[in-house]
N, C-alpha and C positions, 0 to 999 in steps of 0.2 A: 866453354863447356857448360851445359845446363845440368842441374842436379835434380833428380826425381827421387822422392823418398823410396827407400828399398821396398817397403811393404806394398806400395802402389806399383812399382816397377815389376816386382816379382809376379804379381797377379796378372799384369798386362802382357808380360812376355812369355815366350816359350822357355822350356828348360834349357835348350841349347843357347838361347840369348842370355840367360842368367849365367851360364858357364863362361861366356865370352867376357863378362865384366865381373868376374868372381873375386878379384883381388883389388883392394884399394890401398894405396901406399902413401905415406907422408912421413917426412923425416926418416927415422930408422924403424918405423912401425909399419905393419901390414895388418889389414883386416881381411880375413878370408870369409867372404859372405856365405859361401857354400858350406864350409865347415862350422861357421859360427864361432870364430876365435880371433883373438887379438894376439899378434906376435911382435916381439921386439927382437930384431935380428932373427936368430933361429929358435928363440925360446918363446913358449906360449905364456902369456900373461894371465894368471888366474883371476877370474872375474865372476861376480854374480851375473846371471843372465840379464837382469834389468839394467845393470850398469853398462853392459855391452850394448844393449838396445839403445841406451841413451847416447853412447859414443857414436854408434852407427848413424843414428838420426842426425846428430850434429855434423858428422863427417860428410854424409851424403847431401847435406845442405850447406856445405862450407861457404863462408862469405855472406850468408844470409842470417839475419837476426831471427832466432827461434824464441818465441814467447813461452812463458810458463804454461799458458793455456794449451799451446801446441804440444808441449812436452807431455802434459797430462793426457791429452787426447791420444797421442801416438804411443808413448811409452807405458802409460798406466791404463790405457784403454778407456779413458773417460771417467775412471773412478775417482772419487773425491780423495785427495791427498793433501797433506799439510805442506806449508812452505818449507818447514824444517826437513821433511822427507825429501823434497826436491833438492834442497841444498846439500843434504847428506849424500845423495847420489852424484851430484855435480862434484863434490869433494872427492868421492871415490873414483870418479872418472879422471879427474885431474891427477890423482895419485898414481893411477895405472899408467898415465901418459907422462910421468915424471914432470908434471906441472903442479902449480899450487895457486892458492887464491891471491897471492901477492904478485907473482910473476905473470900469471895469466898468459903464458906463451902460446898456448894452443886453444884453450877455452876462455874466452874473454867475456866478462860480465858487462852488459850494456845497461847502465842504471835505468830502472823503471820500464825497461823494454824486454830484456831477456838475455840470451847468450848467443855468441857467434864463434864458429870455429875458424881459426886464423891461418892454419897451415895450407901450403900448396898441395893439392891432391892429384894423384895419378891413379887412374883405373887401368889395370893391366890385363890385356886379353891373353888368354892361354898361359897365364903364369902357372908354374908348377905348384900343385897343391901338396901340402905337408901330409905325410902318411899319418893316419890316426895313431894315437899312442897305444902302448901295449895293454893298458887297462881297458875294461869294458866300456864301450861307447853306446850311448842311448839317446834317442830323440823322443820328446814328449809332444805328440801331435795335439792340436786343439781339441778339447773335449767338445762333443757335439751337443747342441742345445735342442732337446726333443720336447720342450715344453709347449711348442706351438705359439710362443710369444717371444718375438725378437727382443723385447725389452729384458728378457731374462738371460740374454747372452752374457751379461756382465758376470753372472754367477758361474757359468760354465768356464768363461775365460779366467775368472778369479781362481777357480780350482786348478786349472792348467798352470797359471802363473805360480801359484803356491807350490805345486808339485815340482815345477822346474827350479824354483829358487831353492827349495829344500834339498833336492837331489844334487844341485850344484855344490852344496857344502860338503859332499862326500868326496874326499881326495881320491878315493879308489875308483871313481867313475869319471868318464869324459862325457859331459852333457852338452848336446848341441844347443846353441843359444836360441832364445825365443824368436828372434827375427828370422832365423833360417827355417825353423819348424812351422811358424805361423804363415810364412810365405806360401805354403802349400794348402792353405785352408780352402780356397776355392778352385784349386787346380784339379782337373779331371784325371786323377790317378788313384790307384789303390794305395792303402796304407803301406803295403809291402814295397810297392814301387817307390813311394816317397822315401821310405827307410833306406832303400838301396841308392836312391839319388843322393841322399844325405851322407851315405857311406857309413852307416852305423850297424852295429851287430844286433841291437835290440831296439824295439820301439814300444811306446806306451800309447794306448788310445782309450778313449772312454766316452761316456755320454752322461748328460744330466737331464732328468725329467722332474719338473715341479708341478704338483697339482694340489691346490689349496694349501694346507699347512704341512704337507708331506713332500719329501724330496727323495729321489732315488738316483744314486750315482753308481754307474757300472764302470769297471776298469779292467783292462787286460794287458799283460806283458807278452810280447811275441818275439820269438827268435827270428830276426829278419833274414838270416842266412839260409834257414831251411823252411821258414814260414809256419812253424808250429807254435801253438799257444803254450806258454810256460806256466801262466797263472792267470786266473780271472776271479773277480769277486764283485758282489753287488752290496751296496750299503743303502738301507732305508732308514731315514731319520725324520723326526718331527721337527718342524721349523719353529722353535721357540726363540732362539737367537741365531740369526743367519750366519753371523761371523763366527760364533762358537761352533756351529755345525761345520762350517767351511774348514776351520782349524782342525777339528777332530777328524774329519774325513781325510784331509790332507796328511795328517800325522800317521793314520793307519796305512794309507796307500803307500807313502814314501818308505816307511819302515819295512813293509812287506816286499816292496819292489827291490830294495837294496839287498834284503836277505835272499830273495829268489835269484837275482842276478849273480850274487857272489857264489851261491851254490852251483849254479849252472856253469859259471866260469871256472870254478874249481874242478868240476867234473871234466871240463874240456882240457884243463891243464894236465890231468892224469893220463890222457890218451895221446898227448903230443909226443913226437919223437924227441930224443935227447938233444938233437941239434936245433930244435925249434923252441925249446923251453926258454922263456925270457925271465927277466928279473921279477916282473909282477907274478908270474907263475910260481917262482920259488917262494915269494912272500906268501902267496895263498897256501902253499903246502906247509910252510913254516907255521902259519897261524893254526892250521888244522892240527898239526902235531902238538903245539904248545897247549891247546885246549884239552889234551888228553890227560894231563897232569900225572905222568909217570916218567921215571928217569930216562927210559929209552926214547920216549916221545920227545922229551925236551932236548936230548942230544941231537935227535934228527932235526928238530926245529932250528937249533943253532947251525947245523950243517946247511940246511936249506937257506937260512937267512944269510949266511956267509957267502953262499953261491950267488944270491941276489946282489950282494954288495960288490962281488967281483965284476958283475955285469953293470951295476949302477951304484957307485959309491955314495950317491946322494939319497939312496932309498931309506928315508927316515924310519919307515915302518919296519924294515929289516933290523935296524939297530934296536928298535923298541922290542921286537920279539926276542932278541938275544938277551936284553935286560930282564924281560919277564921270565925267560927260561932259567937264568941264573938266580932270580928271586925264588923260583920254585925249588931249586937245589938248596938254597939258603934256608927257607922256612920249613923244609921237610927234613933237613939234616942230611941230605945226599951229598956231602962234601967232607973231606978230611980237614979243611981249613976254612972256617967261616969267614975269616977276615979277607982272604983272597977272593972267595966267591962274592962277598958283599962288594968288594972293590970292582970286580968285573961287572956286577949288576949296575953299580953307579956309573961306571965309565960308559957303558952302552946306553944308559938313559941320557947322559949328557950328550953323547954323540947323536942320539935321535933328535934332541931339541936343536942342536947345532946344525944338523942337516936340513931341518925344516921346522921353523918356529910355529907354523900354522898346521902342523900335523897333530890331531888330537891324541893319537896313540903315543906320541913322544911325551906329551905333558902327563898322560895317564901313568906311564911307567916312571916318570920323574916323580910324580906324586907318591907312588908306592915306595920308591926308593927313600924319599924323605920320611915316610911313615915307618917302614920296617928297618931301614939301616940307620938313618939319622935320628929317629924317634922324635920327629917334629910334626905333630898332627896339624898345626896351623899351616905350615909350609906345604904339607901334603895336600890338604883340602884346597889350598889356593891353586895348586897346579891342576888338580882334578876339576875345579870350577872352570879353569881356563880351557881344559879339554872340552868340557860341555859347551862353553860359550862359543868355541870354534865351530861346533856343529850342534846347535840346540835342537835340531829336528831329530837327532838320533837318540833313541832310547838305549842304544848299545853302550854309548859312553856314559850315560847316566847310570846304567846298571854296573859298569866297572867302577864308577865312583861309589856306588852302594856297597861294593866289596870293602872299601875303606870305611864307610859309615859304620859298618858292623863292629869295627874295632875302635871307633871314635866316639862311642856313646850316643849314636844317632840311629838306632836300629829301627825305630818307627819310620823314619824317612827312607831308610834302606828298603824296607818292605814295600813302600809305595812305589819307589822306582822300579823294583824288581817285578812287581805285579803288572805294572804298565808294560815293561819290556816283554814279559811272557805273553801278555794278551795281544800285543801288537805284532810280535813275530813268533809264531808257534814253533819255529825251528831254532829256538834259543839253545845255547850250549848247556850241556848237562850240569856244568859247574854252577849255574845260577841256583840250582838246588842247594849247593853248599852255602852260598851267600844267604839264601832264605833260611836255611837251617840254623846258621849262627845268629842271625837277627832274631829268630823266634826263641832260640835258647836264651839269648840275652834278656828277652822280654818275659822269660819264665813260662813260655807257651810250649812246653816240651812235647805234649801229645801232637800238636800241629807240626812240630819240627821233625818228628820221627819219619813220616812218609817221605819227606824230601831226602832225608839222609839214608834211608834204606835203598833208594834208587842209586845213590852215589856209592854206597857200600858194595852193591852188586856189580856196578859198572867200572869202578876204579879201585881194584884191590891193591894197587901199588901206590896209593896216595895216603901216607900216614897222617897228614894233618886232617884230612877229611874223615878218615876212619876214627881218629881220636875224638873229633867232634861228635861222631855218631855214638861212640862208646860213652862219652859224657852225657849225651842226651838220653840214651837208654837208662843210665844210672839215675839221672834226675827224674825220669818218668817211672821209676820203680821196676824196670825190666832188667833185673840184675844178671840173669843168665845171659841175655843178649849183650849186656854191657861187658861182661867178662870175656865172652867169645870174641867180641869186636876188639877188645884190648889185645887178645892173642893175634888177631889179624894185623894190628898196628905193629907189633913186635916182628911179625913175619915180613911186613913191608919194609921196615927199617928199625932194627933193635936200638938204634941211637935216639929214636924219638921217645923220650921219657917225660915224666912230669917235670923234672928239672929242666929239660931242654925246652919244653913248652913255656915254662916260666920265663926262661931267658929270651926266647925268640919272638913270642907273640906280642904285638904292639898295642895291647889294650890301653886305652886312655883312662878308663874307669877301673879303679882298683877293685871295687866290689864285683864287677863282672868278671875280671880276671880270676879273682880268688874263688868265686863260685864255680867257674869252669875247672880250675885246677883241683878243687875238692871233689868234684864229680869224677874226674879222671882217677883220683886216688880210690874212690869207692868202686870204680869200674875195674880196679886191679892193675892199672898201668904201672909199669916199673918206675921207681923213683929216680 
């Protein structure tokens, strides 16, 4: 058998020919070239797109020594990369294949020459393809280079690669690997036809035009099932530092894409019949309820999350939602037994981490549990840092870490994270205004905090913690009538939320910040 690199084979052959050799098997692994995924048995092995590209290139050239220069040309598109970057990807590929640098069972290092794939390969014609997962599936098609200079293709490809890599870090998305989407670069098919061929629900396409020291990147998200455009944007930048521009544009695109896909998928979940609602749909609904920050919404969030777990006991994000809902009951006093509620919160957080240690939501709620229940700020921030490190492209998890920053004496850092989150995704949750309001209150910027908290006061009348923050802010800003009126709203939302309760439950690290907040609650007239 002769092996032809996938990217050359895909361009040279028709789509039907690609389908006939769509599965490559070795040991107990399968590579589905059409879907762009690696499977071990029946399970999909989570991989960054570039690592999968590396594995595919080695596998499709099994028995042949592949030099580092060849890897750079094929996997990195000819861009300059360090030896350590290549070694890191080789190590990740070995780990995914249950191999390591000592055994080298599958990927063997040939000193001073390169790497060779050792296993016996089988290409399977007509092998059954795995049905795409319940979560949203998306393909990122190669961004077109409109600069009139083929040498500039590295930049358009770089944008595409970065978007692919960052999107793949979102556990809630199924992202088609680079090899599969780039295989259609020169195929005479519309973007919609390519998306249907890849079997995805959404596709992303864009273009890059560079002229002098200016660059324009356009991008659009399309619903492949019905063909309508969901979101489109254009970014014009001055090229002072090309890599900084590339990173900035990628960050904006990715965060907007994830937000738009999540919103679209949530709307779809609401119109499904009861017998077609899956675990992921229940998680989406649970997340929507938990962000409402009222007792009824949190009870519904727990119900939806429990339904998700009935369908998929390994759904870490469902456990995380349950933990957060119980934390809301705890820190707002919506419970007759704080000890029982705190235990349920901690149990669900531990279950989330146990279900999936690579789920950022799991580490986020574990961090909050350490902060609010265990009163360990150091352990809390370590977990929250872990959540961010698992998906550094997401401002979402950085903003959730900012929630803890506001109690940990790091309000300046919290504001920076929140401002970035709100700029990159204009559909941010209303509760970001609570986070901003507390950070500004801690920094004694009361007049700036008021507009944030007035929005929350109007929209969340059953959220005593947020209303108490608004009351204290009014008092600190000299708006005593509004402060007193808001304190009455706190009592209406939950009469058990008093100054004494706030002193007991709020996890301020800085005594000065806690005492100032409590003194303003007293001035606002909140019950002792």
